[in-house]
C-alpha positions as CSV (number, residue, x, y, z in Angstrom):
1,X,22.1,124.0,-50.1
2,X,20.1,121.1,-52.2
3,X,18.4,118.1,-50.7
4,X,20.8,115.0,-50.8
5,X,19.1,112.2,-52.8
6,X,17.7,109.4,-50.5
7,X,19.9,106.4,-49.8
8,X,19.5,104.1,-52.9
9,X,18.8,100.3,-52.4
10,X,21.4,98.5,-55.0
11,X,19.7,96.1,-57.5
12,X,19.7,92.0,-56.2
13,X,21.5,91.8,-59.9
14,X,23.4,94.1,-62.3
15,X,23.3,93.2,-66.0
16,X,26.1,94.5,-67.6
17,X,24.9,96.7,-70.7
18,X,25.6,95.3,-74.0
19,X,27.1,92.0,-72.8
20,X,23.6,90.7,-71.1
21,X,20.9,92.6,-72.9
22,X,20.5,96.3,-73.5
23,X,16.8,97.0,-72.6
24,X,15.5,94.4,-70.2
25,X,11.9,93.3,-69.7
26,X,9.4,91.4,-67.9
27,X,10.9,88.9,-65.5
28,X,9.3,85.8,-64.5
29,X,10.0,83.0,-62.0
30,X,10.2,79.1,-63.3
31,X,7.4,77.5,-61.0
32,X,7.2,74.3,-63.1
33,X,8.9,72.3,-61.1
34,X,11.2,70.7,-63.6
35,X,9.2,71.1,-66.8
36,X,11.5,73.8,-68.1
37,X,14.5,72.1,-67.2
38,X,17.0,72.2,-64.3
39,X,16.2,75.6,-63.5
40,X,13.3,75.4,-61.4
41,X,12.9,78.9,-59.2
42,X,15.5,80.7,-61.5
43,X,14.4,84.3,-62.7
44,X,13.8,84.3,-66.4
45,X,13.9,87.8,-68.6
46,X,13.5,89.1,-72.1
47,X,15.7,91.7,-73.8
48,X,13.7,94.3,-76.1
49,X,16.8,95.4,-78.4
50,X,19.1,92.0,-78.1
51,X,15.9,89.9,-79.1
52,X,17.0,87.5,-76.2
53,X,16.3,85.4,-73.1
54,X,18.3,85.8,-69.8
55,X,18.2,83.8,-66.6
56,X,19.3,84.9,-63.1
57,X,19.9,83.1,-59.9
58,X,19.9,84.6,-56.4
59,X,20.5,83.8,-52.7
60,X,20.4,85.9,-49.8
61,X,23.8,86.8,-47.7
62,X,23.3,88.9,-44.5
63,X,19.6,89.4,-45.1
64,X,20.2,91.0,-48.6
65,X,19.2,89.6,-52.1
66,X,22.5,89.2,-54.6
67,X,22.8,86.6,-57.5
68,X,24.7,86.2,-60.7
69,X,23.1,86.6,-64.2
70,X,23.5,84.2,-67.4
71,X,22.6,84.3,-70.9
72,X,20.0,81.8,-71.8
73,X,18.7,81.7,-75.5
74,X,19.7,84.3,-78.4
75,X,18.7,84.7,-81.7
76,X,14.9,85.1,-80.9
77,X,12.7,86.5,-84.3
78,X,12.3,90.0,-82.7
79,X,12.5,91.9,-79.4
80,X,11.4,90.0,-76.3
81,X,8.7,92.2,-74.6
82,X,6.7,89.9,-72.6
83,X,7.3,86.3,-71.0
84,X,5.2,83.5,-69.8
85,X,5.3,80.0,-68.5
86,X,2.6,77.7,-69.7
87,X,1.0,74.6,-68.3
88,X,3.2,72.5,-70.4
89,X,6.3,73.9,-68.5
90,X,7.2,75.5,-71.9
91,X,8.2,79.2,-72.0
92,X,6.5,81.9,-74.2
93,X,7.7,84.6,-75.6
94,X,5.9,87.7,-76.9
95,X,8.0,90.1,-79.3
96,X,7.6,93.5,-81.0
97,X,9.8,95.8,-83.0
98,X,7.6,98.6,-83.0
99,X,8.5,101.7,-81.5
100,X,12.2,100.8,-80.3
101,X,13.5,98.9,-82.8
102,X,15.3,95.3,-82.0
103,X,18.0,92.4,-83.8
104,X,15.6,90.3,-85.7
105,X,14.4,91.3,-88.5
106,X,10.7,90.8,-87.7
107,X,7.9,93.3,-86.5
108,X,6.4,91.3,-84.1
109,X,6.0,87.5,-83.0
110,X,5.4,84.6,-80.4
111,X,8.0,81.7,-80.0
112,X,7.8,78.7,-77.6
113,X,11.1,77.9,-76.0
114,X,10.7,73.9,-74.7
115,X,13.0,71.6,-72.6
116,X,13.9,68.5,-74.7
117,X,14.8,66.4,-71.9
118,X,18.6,66.8,-72.5
119,X,20.0,68.9,-69.6
120,X,22.2,71.2,-71.1
121,X,26.0,71.8,-69.6
122,X,25.7,75.1,-67.6
123,X,26.9,76.8,-65.0
124,X,23.7,76.7,-62.7
125,X,24.4,79.1,-59.9
126,X,27.2,80.6,-58.4
127,X,27.4,81.2,-54.5
128,X,29.9,83.8,-52.4
129,X,32.0,82.1,-50.0
130,X,34.2,83.6,-47.6
131,X,37.3,83.3,-50.2
132,X,35.5,83.7,-53.3
133,X,33.0,82.0,-55.2
134,X,31.4,78.4,-55.6
135,X,30.1,77.6,-59.3
136,X,27.8,74.9,-59.3
137,X,27.4,73.2,-62.5
138,X,24.2,71.1,-64.1
139,X,26.3,68.1,-65.0
140,X,29.5,66.4,-63.4
141,X,32.5,67.9,-65.2
142,X,35.4,65.4,-66.6
143,X,37.8,68.6,-67.1
144,X,37.6,71.7,-64.8
145,X,39.5,73.6,-67.1
146,X,40.7,77.4,-65.8
147,X,39.1,80.5,-64.4
148,X,39.4,84.2,-64.9
149,X,37.7,87.1,-62.9
150,X,37.5,91.0,-63.5
151,X,35.6,92.9,-61.6
152,X,34.0,96.6,-62.3
153,X,31.4,99.0,-60.7
154,X,29.0,101.5,-61.6
155,X,28.8,105.3,-60.4
156,X,25.1,106.4,-59.9
157,X,24.3,109.9,-61.3
158,X,21.8,112.1,-62.9
159,X,22.8,111.5,-66.7
160,X,21.8,108.5,-68.5
161,X,23.6,105.6,-68.1
162,X,27.4,104.6,-66.7
163,X,29.9,102.8,-68.6
164,X,31.6,99.7,-66.6
165,X,33.9,101.8,-63.8
166,X,37.3,100.8,-62.3
167,X,37.6,97.4,-64.3
168,X,40.3,95.1,-62.8
169,X,41.5,91.8,-63.3
170,X,41.2,89.7,-60.4
171,X,43.9,86.8,-58.8
172,X,42.0,83.7,-58.7
173,X,43.1,80.4,-57.7
174,X,40.6,77.4,-58.9
175,X,39.8,73.8,-57.0
176,X,37.5,71.5,-58.2
177,X,35.8,70.2,-54.9
178,X,33.5,67.9,-56.2
179,X,32.1,66.5,-60.1
180,X,29.8,69.4,-60.2
181,X,31.4,72.2,-58.1
182,X,34.1,74.5,-58.9
183,X,35.6,76.8,-56.0
184,X,37.2,80.1,-56.8
185,X,39.7,81.4,-54.5
186,X,39.2,85.6,-55.3
187,X,40.9,87.6,-52.6
188,X,39.7,90.7,-51.6
189,X,35.8,90.1,-52.7
190,X,34.4,93.9,-52.2
191,X,30.3,95.3,-51.7
192,X,29.2,97.4,-54.6
193,X,31.0,95.3,-57.6
194,X,30.3,93.0,-60.5
195,X,32.4,89.9,-60.8
196,X,32.6,88.8,-64.5
197,X,33.6,85.0,-64.0
198,X,34.8,83.1,-67.1
199,X,35.8,79.2,-67.5
200,X,37.7,78.1,-70.2
201,X,38.4,74.1,-71.2
202,X,35.7,73.4,-68.5
203,X,33.8,70.1,-69.9
204,X,31.4,67.1,-69.1
205,X,31.5,63.5,-70.8
206,X,33.0,63.0,-74.0
207,X,34.5,66.9,-73.9
208,X,31.1,68.4,-74.2
209,X,31.8,72.2,-73.3
210,X,30.1,74.4,-71.3
211,X,27.0,76.2,-73.6
212,X,27.8,79.3,-71.7
213,X,31.1,79.7,-69.8
214,X,30.3,83.2,-68.3
215,X,28.3,84.1,-65.2
216,X,28.1,88.2,-63.7
217,X,28.0,88.1,-59.7
218,X,26.7,91.4,-58.1
219,X,28.3,91.5,-54.7
220,X,25.8,93.8,-52.2
221,X,26.9,91.5,-49.1
222,X,30.1,89.5,-48.5
223,X,30.2,86.4,-46.3
224,X,31.4,86.8,-42.5
């Protein structure tokens, strides 16, 4: 009989293929102490094919890392292959189209992303709770809006890639617990699944909408 494969350590964060990049590249952590905006300590990743930058915010649950990923900036001039923070707190994206191809149209490039001092209205991070998830926002909200939650998983096998498997809609109840926190009650949260969370109509002062209204949370452990 063939020897079974060793146990696989699950990733801290799954990035859904196509919706959150396609060919992820170098991860870097924001160690600028706020020079890059409100995401200090979070992880930023490029994508070769989609020519974008994404971010991830993680937590440790029962001794295991997990967390959520979010869109950050799209529309760069070609594939993002390397990221580095500069002394001024800017994020520099080294880019190339060579060998793999990417959207954007340029053969190579170097672009700088800098914080302009105006905090964007975003989902800052997501934490898992005993009853669902808490969404922490970067600004006080004036309208909590509505939430939808779907979940899916992946099958580990020898062939390349896996489509989103066992996708299902989840029951969700949204509660505003403070000016910057939305609590989602989602019965039956399970290990080994990605939870796609989307907000609709959530706004800050003067009706400012969320810059990105979606988050993808990977559940490796549940709260006890």
